[in-house]
C-alpha atoms as one frame of an Amber mdcrd trajectory, in Angstrom:
protein
  -5.003  -3.138  -7.541  -2.679  -2.656  -4.559  -2.228  -5.087  -1.712  -4.231
  -3.882   1.268  -1.111  -3.672   3.412   0.451  -1.299   0.865  -2.650   0.874
   0.663  -2.924   1.120   4.447   0.688   2.286   4.619  -0.002   5.103   2.140
  -3.262   5.984   3.875  -1.368   6.330   7.147   1.250   8.575   5.480  -1.471
  10.719   3.879  -3.768  11.193   6.887  -2.072  12.546   9.988  -5.445  13.412
  11.477  -6.267   9.726  12.064  -4.444   7.202  14.187  -2.490   4.758  12.057
  -4.631   1.900  10.838  -3.371  -1.626  11.190  -4.296  -4.426   8.797  -5.831
  -6.393  11.659  -8.423  -3.640  12.200 -10.024  -4.189   8.801 -13.398  -5.913
   8.572 -12.765  -9.112   6.631 -16.499  -9.381   5.873 -16.141  -6.364   3.569
 -14.011  -6.770   0.462 -13.363  -3.145  -0.543 -10.466  -1.453   1.245 -12.111
   1.986   1.077 -15.216   0.728   2.896 -13.026  -1.085   5.413 -11.083   2.091
   6.163 -14.299   4.141   6.414 -15.478   1.757   9.111 -12.204   1.962  11.055
 -12.061   5.775  10.996 -15.784   6.125  11.672 -16.454   8.289   8.625 -18.844
   7.664   5.713 -16.102   8.652   3.267 -12.646  10.152   2.970 -10.638  11.694
   0.166  -9.279   8.498  -1.354  -7.151  10.528  -3.758  -4.890  11.604  -0.900
  -3.160   8.209  -0.562  -2.581   8.217  -4.336  -1.172  11.733  -4.144   1.102
  10.714  -1.270   2.275   7.750  -3.325   3.377  10.078  -6.132   5.242  12.261
  -3.631   7.181   9.311  -2.216   8.771   8.519  -5.583   8.757   4.776  -5.009
  10.418   2.253  -7.293   9.065  -1.116  -8.389  11.078  -2.833  -5.648   8.771
  -1.251  -3.084   5.617  -2.918  -4.425   4.601  -6.513  -3.937   4.935  -8.944
  -6.820   1.148  -9.400  -6.769   0.561  -5.658  -7.130   2.991  -5.431 -10.032
   1.344  -8.409 -11.745  -2.116  -6.862 -11.406  -0.924  -3.597 -12.965   0.918
  -5.416 -15.732  -2.212  -7.403 -16.555  -4.317  -4.235 -16.600  -1.954  -2.410
 -18.959  -1.708  -5.410 -21.266  -5.491  -5.463 -21.464  -5.613  -1.726 -22.167
  -2.996  -2.101 -24.902  -5.127  -4.708 -26.683  -7.759  -2.019 -27.168  -5.509
   0.077 -29.410
């Protein structure tokens, strides 16, 4: 749902125990950001709720998200609303 650059930024805020990841380090042969990050940090998994938790702590506004991210969320919520 989020642009990978956005997610990496929140990952870096949430995980002080790892060196900051840069977008260029991601394996472009793998589509999922979580698997890409696992490969960079050399771990089979990480707590992927921590970046989400950090995001809620930052109190960001819509101006701080890309237009593509906002469009993806809008589309998702419109689809959910059709179910009710």
